PyMOL commands that place a pseudoatom at each C-alpha (Angstrom):
pseudoatom trace, name=CA, resn=MET, resi=1, chain=A, elem=C, hetatm=0, pos=[25.252, -14.968, -6.555]
pseudoatom trace, name=CA, resn=ASN, resi=2, chain=A, elem=C, hetatm=0, pos=[25.344, -11.337, -7.588]
pseudoatom trace, name=CA, resn=ASN, resi=3, chain=A, elem=C, hetatm=0, pos=[26.607, -8.472, -5.447]
pseudoatom trace, name=CA, resn=ARG, resi=4, chain=A, elem=C, hetatm=0, pos=[23.314, -6.633, -4.931]
pseudoatom trace, name=CA, resn=ARG, resi=5, chain=A, elem=C, hetatm=0, pos=[22.447, -5.480, -1.428]
pseudoatom trace, name=CA, resn=ARG, resi=6, chain=A, elem=C, hetatm=0, pos=[19.895, -7.590, 0.409]
pseudoatom trace, name=CA, resn=MET, resi=7, chain=A, elem=C, hetatm=0, pos=[18.047, -6.559, 3.553]
pseudoatom trace, name=CA, resn=THR, resi=8, chain=A, elem=C, hetatm=0, pos=[15.306, -8.025, 5.705]
pseudoatom trace, name=CA, resn=GLY, resi=9, chain=A, elem=C, hetatm=0, pos=[12.382, -6.052, 7.054]
pseudoatom trace, name=CA, resn=VAL, resi=10, chain=A, elem=C, hetatm=0, pos=[8.716, -6.111, 7.974]
pseudoatom trace, name=CA, resn=VAL, resi=11, chain=A, elem=C, hetatm=0, pos=[5.898, -5.088, 5.622]
pseudoatom trace, name=CA, resn=LYS, resi=12, chain=A, elem=C, hetatm=0, pos=[4.069, -2.074, 7.077]
pseudoatom trace, name=CA, resn=SER, resi=13, chain=A, elem=C, hetatm=0, pos=[1.682, -1.249, 4.216]
pseudoatom trace, name=CA, resn=ASN, resi=14, chain=A, elem=C, hetatm=0, pos=[0.384, -2.998, 1.109]
pseudoatom trace, name=CA, resn=LYS, resi=15, chain=A, elem=C, hetatm=0, pos=[-2.296, -0.545, 0.002]
pseudoatom trace, name=CA, resn=MET, resi=16, chain=A, elem=C, hetatm=0, pos=[-0.633, 0.308, -3.323]
pseudoatom trace, name=CA, resn=ALA, resi=17, chain=A, elem=C, hetatm=0, pos=[-0.789, -1.799, -6.464]
pseudoatom trace, name=CA, resn=LYS, resi=18, chain=A, elem=C, hetatm=0, pos=[2.238, -4.156, -6.592]
pseudoatom trace, name=CA, resn=THR, resi=19, chain=A, elem=C, hetatm=0, pos=[4.088, -2.018, -4.031]
pseudoatom trace, name=CA, resn=VAL, resi=20, chain=A, elem=C, hetatm=0, pos=[4.739, -2.567, -0.338]
pseudoatom trace, name=CA, resn=VAL, resi=21, chain=A, elem=C, hetatm=0, pos=[6.332, -0.366, 2.312]
pseudoatom trace, name=CA, resn=VAL, resi=22, chain=A, elem=C, hetatm=0, pos=[9.053, -2.291, 4.154]
pseudoatom trace, name=CA, resn=GLU, resi=23, chain=A, elem=C, hetatm=0, pos=[10.486, -1.087, 7.460]
pseudoatom trace, name=CA, resn=ILE, resi=24, chain=A, elem=C, hetatm=0, pos=[14.120, -2.020, 8.057]
pseudoatom trace, name=CA, resn=THR, resi=25, chain=A, elem=C, hetatm=0, pos=[15.222, -1.845, 11.702]
pseudoatom trace, name=CA, resn=ARG, resi=26, chain=A, elem=C, hetatm=0, pos=[18.842, -1.879, 12.829]
pseudoatom trace, name=CA, resn=THR, resi=27, chain=A, elem=C, hetatm=0, pos=[20.417, -1.489, 16.251]
pseudoatom trace, name=CA, resn=TYR, resi=28, chain=A, elem=C, hetatm=0, pos=[23.864, -0.078, 16.933]
pseudoatom trace, name=CA, resn=ARG, resi=29, chain=A, elem=C, hetatm=0, pos=[25.833, 1.273, 19.862]
pseudoatom trace, name=CA, resn=HIS, resi=30, chain=A, elem=C, hetatm=0, pos=[26.273, 5.038, 19.948]
pseudoatom trace, name=CA, resn=PRO, resi=31, chain=A, elem=C, hetatm=0, pos=[29.987, 5.851, 19.511]
pseudoatom trace, name=CA, resn=ILE, resi=32, chain=A, elem=C, hetatm=0, pos=[30.179, 8.443, 22.322]
pseudoatom trace, name=CA, resn=TYR, resi=33, chain=A, elem=C, hetatm=0, pos=[27.376, 7.617, 24.775]
pseudoatom trace, name=CA, resn=LYS, resi=34, chain=A, elem=C, hetatm=0, pos=[27.592, 3.819, 24.366]
pseudoatom trace, name=CA, resn=LYS, resi=35, chain=A, elem=C, hetatm=0, pos=[23.815, 3.516, 24.454]
pseudoatom trace, name=CA, resn=VAL, resi=36, chain=A, elem=C, hetatm=0, pos=[22.082, 1.044, 22.141]
pseudoatom trace, name=CA, resn=VAL, resi=37, chain=A, elem=C, hetatm=0, pos=[20.159, 3.023, 19.540]
pseudoatom trace, name=CA, resn=LYS, resi=38, chain=A, elem=C, hetatm=0, pos=[17.409, 1.633, 17.342]
pseudoatom trace, name=CA, resn=ALA, resi=39, chain=A, elem=C, hetatm=0, pos=[17.202, 3.174, 13.870]
pseudoatom trace, name=CA, resn=ARG, resi=40, chain=A, elem=C, hetatm=0, pos=[14.520, 2.396, 11.314]
pseudoatom trace, name=CA, resn=LYS, resi=41, chain=A, elem=C, hetatm=0, pos=[14.113, 3.159, 7.651]
pseudoatom trace, name=CA, resn=ARG, resi=42, chain=A, elem=C, hetatm=0, pos=[11.097, 2.734, 5.401]
pseudoatom trace, name=CA, resn=VAL, resi=43, chain=A, elem=C, hetatm=0, pos=[11.527, 1.896, 1.721]
pseudoatom trace, name=CA, resn=LYS, resi=44, chain=A, elem=C, hetatm=0, pos=[9.080, 1.087, -1.048]
pseudoatom trace, name=CA, resn=ALA, resi=45, chain=A, elem=C, hetatm=0, pos=[9.567, -2.267, -2.755]
pseudoatom trace, name=CA, resn=HIS, resi=46, chain=A, elem=C, hetatm=0, pos=[8.036, -3.907, -5.821]
pseudoatom trace, name=CA, resn=ASP, resi=47, chain=A, elem=C, hetatm=0, pos=[5.885, -6.895, -4.829]
pseudoatom trace, name=CA, resn=GLU, resi=48, chain=A, elem=C, hetatm=0, pos=[4.933, -9.703, -7.199]
pseudoatom trace, name=CA, resn=LEU, resi=49, chain=A, elem=C, hetatm=0, pos=[4.535, -12.293, -4.407]
pseudoatom trace, name=CA, resn=GLY, resi=50, chain=A, elem=C, hetatm=0, pos=[1.490, -10.832, -2.651]
pseudoatom trace, name=CA, resn=CYS, resi=51, chain=A, elem=C, hetatm=0, pos=[2.823, -9.771, 0.752]
pseudoatom trace, name=CA, resn=ASN, resi=52, chain=A, elem=C, hetatm=0, pos=[0.549, -8.884, 3.634]
pseudoatom trace, name=CA, resn=VAL, resi=53, chain=A, elem=C, hetatm=0, pos=[1.072, -6.452, 6.506]
pseudoatom trace, name=CA, resn=GLY, resi=54, chain=A, elem=C, hetatm=0, pos=[3.336, -7.976, 9.155]
pseudoatom trace, name=CA, resn=ASP, resi=55, chain=A, elem=C, hetatm=0, pos=[5.187, -10.375, 6.847]
pseudoatom trace, name=CA, resn=LYS, resi=56, chain=A, elem=C, hetatm=0, pos=[8.952, -10.611, 7.264]
pseudoatom trace, name=CA, resn=VAL, resi=57, chain=A, elem=C, hetatm=0, pos=[10.519, -10.256, 3.797]
pseudoatom trace, name=CA, resn=ARG, resi=58, chain=A, elem=C, hetatm=0, pos=[13.924, -10.111, 2.136]
pseudoatom trace, name=CA, resn=ILE, resi=59, chain=A, elem=C, hetatm=0, pos=[14.330, -7.283, -0.371]
pseudoatom trace, name=CA, resn=VAL, resi=60, chain=A, elem=C, hetatm=0, pos=[17.038, -6.827, -2.976]
pseudoatom trace, name=CA, resn=GLU, resi=61, chain=A, elem=C, hetatm=0, pos=[18.130, -3.599, -4.648]
pseudoatom trace, name=CA, resn=SER, resi=62, chain=A, elem=C, hetatm=0, pos=[17.305, -3.134, -8.333]
pseudoatom trace, name=CA, resn=ARG, resi=63, chain=A, elem=C, hetatm=0, pos=[17.229, -0.514, -11.018]
pseudoatom trace, name=CA, resn=PRO, resi=64, chain=A, elem=C, hetatm=0, pos=[14.828, 2.392, -10.427]
pseudoatom trace, name=CA, resn=LEU, resi=65, chain=A, elem=C, hetatm=0, pos=[11.302, 1.129, -11.118]
pseudoatom trace, name=CA, resn=SER, resi=66, chain=A, elem=C, hetatm=0, pos=[9.539, 4.413, -10.337]
pseudoatom trace, name=CA, resn=ARG, resi=67, chain=A, elem=C, hetatm=0, pos=[10.305, 7.680, -8.588]
pseudoatom trace, name=CA, resn=GLU, resi=68, chain=A, elem=C, hetatm=0, pos=[10.643, 6.053, -5.166]
pseudoatom trace, name=CA, resn=LYS, resi=69, chain=A, elem=C, hetatm=0, pos=[10.949, 2.300, -5.829]
pseudoatom trace, name=CA, resn=ARG, resi=70, chain=A, elem=C, hetatm=0, pos=[14.492, 0.906, -5.939]
pseudoatom trace, name=CA, resn=TRP, resi=71, chain=A, elem=C, hetatm=0, pos=[13.899, -2.437, -4.182]
pseudoatom trace, name=CA, resn=VAL, resi=72, chain=A, elem=C, hetatm=0, pos=[12.154, -5.706, -5.105]
pseudoatom trace, name=CA, resn=VAL, resi=73, chain=A, elem=C, hetatm=0, pos=[10.717, -8.290, -2.695]
pseudoatom trace, name=CA, resn=GLU, resi=74, chain=A, elem=C, hetatm=0, pos=[12.848, -11.382, -3.215]
pseudoatom trace, name=CA, resn=ALA, resi=75, chain=A, elem=C, hetatm=0, pos=[11.301, -13.792, -0.709]
pseudoatom trace, name=CA, resn=ILE, resi=76, chain=A, elem=C, hetatm=0, pos=[8.758, -13.963, 2.093]
pseudoatom trace, name=CA, resn=LEU, resi=77, chain=A, elem=C, hetatm=0, pos=[10.672, -15.316, 5.077]
pseudoatom trace, name=CA, resn=GLU, resi=78, chain=A, elem=C, hetatm=0, pos=[7.842, -15.460, 7.603]
pseudoatom trace, name=CA, resn=ARG, resi=79, chain=A, elem=C, hetatm=0, pos=[4.095, -14.986, 7.179]
pseudoatom trace, name=CA, resn=GLU, resi=80, chain=A, elem=C, hetatm=0, pos=[2.119, -12.976, 9.719]
pseudoatom trace, name=CA, resn=THR, resi=81, chain=A, elem=C, hetatm=0, pos=[-0.511, -15.142, 11.390]
pseudoatom trace, name=CA, resn=ARG, resi=82, chain=A, elem=C, hetatm=0, pos=[-3.081, -12.857, 12.941]
pseudoatom trace, name=CA, resn=ASN, resi=83, chain=A, elem=C, hetatm=0, pos=[-6.498, -13.894, 14.140]
pseudoatom trace, name=CA, resn=VAL, resi=84, chain=A, elem=C, hetatm=0, pos=[-8.843, -11.423, 12.472]
pseudoatom trace, name=CA, resn=GLU, resi=85, chain=A, elem=C, hetatm=0, pos=[-12.257, -11.202, 14.098]
pseudoatom trace, name=CA, resn=VAL, resi=86, chain=A, elem=C, hetatm=0, pos=[-15.124, -10.246, 11.831]
pseudoatom trace, name=CA, resn=GLU, resi=87, chain=A, elem=C, hetatm=0, pos=[-17.685, -7.908, 13.357]
pseudoatom trace, name=CA, resn=ALA, resi=88, chain=A, elem=C, hetatm=0, pos=[-21.247, -8.353, 12.229]
for i in range(1, 88): cmd.bond("trace and resi %d" % i, "trace and resi %d" % (i + 1))
show_as sticks, trace
zoom trace
């Protein structure tokens, strides 16, 4: 195994070609106020697997692929199963 960073997140957008926006959420306790704080970060990741919105994915850091893409989708951990109703 190599020593690249790996993170898990949820796909928020897949409207670009071979690119998805992944939101990484982490919780931590504030050092002074001791309140649990939820922080989130959105990164763009290269997608060859065909992710959909709501999928839980694991991303791995890579060389810069474009101006904003530095991550690649490594695996889809959990597919989003939504019931989509079609309006006539």
